N, C-alpha and C positions, 0 to 999 in steps of 0.2 A: 407581483413579489409584496409580501407584507412588510411591515415596518422592520420587525425583528430579523428577517432574512436579509433585508437591505443592509443592515448593520453587522452581520456575521463576519468572521474572519475571512480572508481571501482563500484559506484553504477548505472553507466550507463547513457544514454541519452534518453531512451525510454520515451515516453508519456510526453515530456516537454510542447507540445502545450496544450495538455488535462489539465495537472495540472496548467499551467498559466491561461486557461479559467476558471477552478474552483477557483482559487484564486481570479480572477477579479470578478467573479460572487458572490462569497462569500462578497466580500467588497461592491459591489453594493447593495446586499440584505441587508447588516447590515447598511450602511452608506446612500444609497439613494443618494439625490442630494447633500449632504454634502461631497461627495468623490471628493477630489481635483484631477485634471487631469493634473497638472503642472509638477513638478519634483518628479520623483519615484526613490527610490534605492532598490536594491536587493542586501542586504549584505550575504555574503558567496554563491555567485551566481554559484560557480563551473564553469562548461563550458559554461554557459550563456544561455542555451536553454529557461528558463522561462524568463529572463530579456529580450531577444529578442522577444519572442511572446507577452509580455506586452508592448513593445515599440511601438507597432501599436495603441495603445490606449491612450497614454499620449504624453505630449509635449516634455518631456526629460527623458530619462532612463539611470540610472547609475547602472552598475553591479560591484560589489566589491568582490575581493576574495584574500586569503593570496598568492595564487601562479597564474600565467598566464596559460591560456589554448589555445590550437591550434585553437579551433572554433571561438575565440573571432575575429580574423582578418576577418573570413568570415562573422560573424554577423555584425561587424562594416561596412563593405563594402555594406551590403545589406539595411541598416537602417541608416540614416544620423542623427537621433535623439538619437542614442544609443552609449554609451560610456563604456569603462571598464578601472578600476583601480586595481592595485596590492596592497593588503593590507588588514589589519584585523581590528578589532573594536578598537583596541588601537591607530590607527592613523586616525580613522574615522573623528574626528572633525577636523583635519588638512587637510584632502583630500576634504571634503565636507563642505560647508559654514553652519555655525550655523543658525538653524531655517529657512533653505532653502528647505526643502524636504516636499511635500504634503504627501507622503506615503512611508513607509519603509515596504519592505518585509523581514522577518527573518523567513525563512522556513526550519525546521529541522537543525537549527544551534546551539541553546543554549547548546544542549547536548555535542557538540564537542570542546566548548571553555573552557579554564581554569578558567574564571572569568565571569560568567553569569551576576553578578550585574554591573560590569563594561560595558558589551555588552548594557544592558539596559540604562545604563547613556549615553553611546554614541549615541544610538539611539534617546534618549529624546533630545539631544544636537542639532541633525541636523534636527529635525522635526519642522516644524512652529507650532505656538500655534493653537491647535485644529487639527493638523495633526494626522494621524492614523498609526498604525503598524499592519500589518498581521502577527501574531506570532503563530508559530505551532511547535510542536516536541512531543516526545514520553512521556509516563506516567510511572513513576517508578513502580506504583502499578500494572501495566498490567503484567501478568505472563510470556509473551513471548518477549524476548528481540528483537526489530524490526530490527536490524543490521544483526544478526547472525541467527536469527529464532530459538533460543534455549530457553527453558522453565527456569526460575529461575536463570539462571547464572548471571544475573545483580544484583540479591540480595545478592551474595556471594562475598568475598573479591576478587578483580579483579585477583591477581596472581594466586590464587587458583582456581578461575573459569576458567582461561585460561588453567591451568594444567589439570584440569578435562576435558575439551573439547578435548585436544590432546590425553589424556590417552583413551578416547572414540573414537578416529579416526577421529575428525574433523580437517580439514585444514583451518578453518576460526577462529581460537583461536586469531589470530592477529587482527582481524576485531572488536574483542571486546573492543572498544575504546571509547564508548561514556558513559556519565554520565547523566542520566536522574533524574529529581525530581518529587515530588508530586505537584498536584495542590496547595495544602497549602503552600508550599515553593515558588512556582512561584508567586502566587497572593501576598504573602507578599512583595517579591521583586518588583513587579509591583507598589505597592503603594509607596514603598521607593523611587522609581525612580521617582514618580510624575505622574503616569499614572492612569487615569480611565480605566477600563478594563470590558470585558463582554465576555463569552464564545460565540462563534460563531460556535460551532459543528453543530447546528441545520441548519444554514445557508450554512456550507460546504456540509452537507448531501443533502440539497435542491439542491446546485449547481451540486451534482452528484458524486457518487463513482466510483469505476471501472466499465467499461463497461459490465463486466461479471456478476455484481450485480444490474441490474436496478431495479428489483422489490424490493429488499431490501432498495435501494435508496430511491424510492418513499414511501415506507412505513414508513420509519424512518423520512422522510422529513416532514410527517403529524402529528408527535407526538407534543404535546404542548411544547412551548418553556420553560416553567417552569420545565417541566419534565428534559430537557436536562441540565438545571443548576443545578438541584439536582444530575444528574448522572455524572456530570463533572469529580469528582475524581475518577471515575471508568472506564473512556473511554480509549481505546488504545492508542490514541493519542490526545493531546490538540490542539484546534484551538481557540484562543483568538484575539479580535480585541481590541488594546491599543489605547487611545486617550490621547495626550499631554494636561494636565489640565491648563497649563499656567506657567509663571515663578515668 
């Protein structure tokens, strides 16, 4: 294992290019010609693979994470329009100019922060008027917790769930550290933060699932979009496109 790989996040570095391509395609399908290509921000970027892959499609790409990662140096050396900053949503509006971003990527982040409404407010602050946010994360109602792949443990009191996992022989109890919400809670906070929003699960499926499931991806992609909207509360993971309404 090389030095960079040894310092990757615990969730790994695999498939970053594919995930970045799916995010970009989802936004293109959803926004069309309205998708700005100027300044993009990936908040909670981790070791930076998605930000690096997206940087080839935009004028300026900023990756931001609460801690620095070894791979940042390599990515910065390869892409002159890519920069990384250490920080969280609490300092976002000091690190990035207000109203300067065309697109913010908030992918699998909301469930890991202690104040998701503050995260949304910070994203709203750095987006230009009409700018968009790709917002994805897990659904509390889905019975399998996506970080530890155990059923129902995220519905239990956290300390008790972790004790139960240890009693049953799991060494992943400490990884049960995410707090997901329902679609109703999320959309209420979208509105409170000043966003228009729409589920983009259909576009994300059209953009492609895992390579091992191409048939399922094609089949689901052809379902009517209103059906996806109806099924949003029940999907394993949410994908929303948020648009800043104005000030």
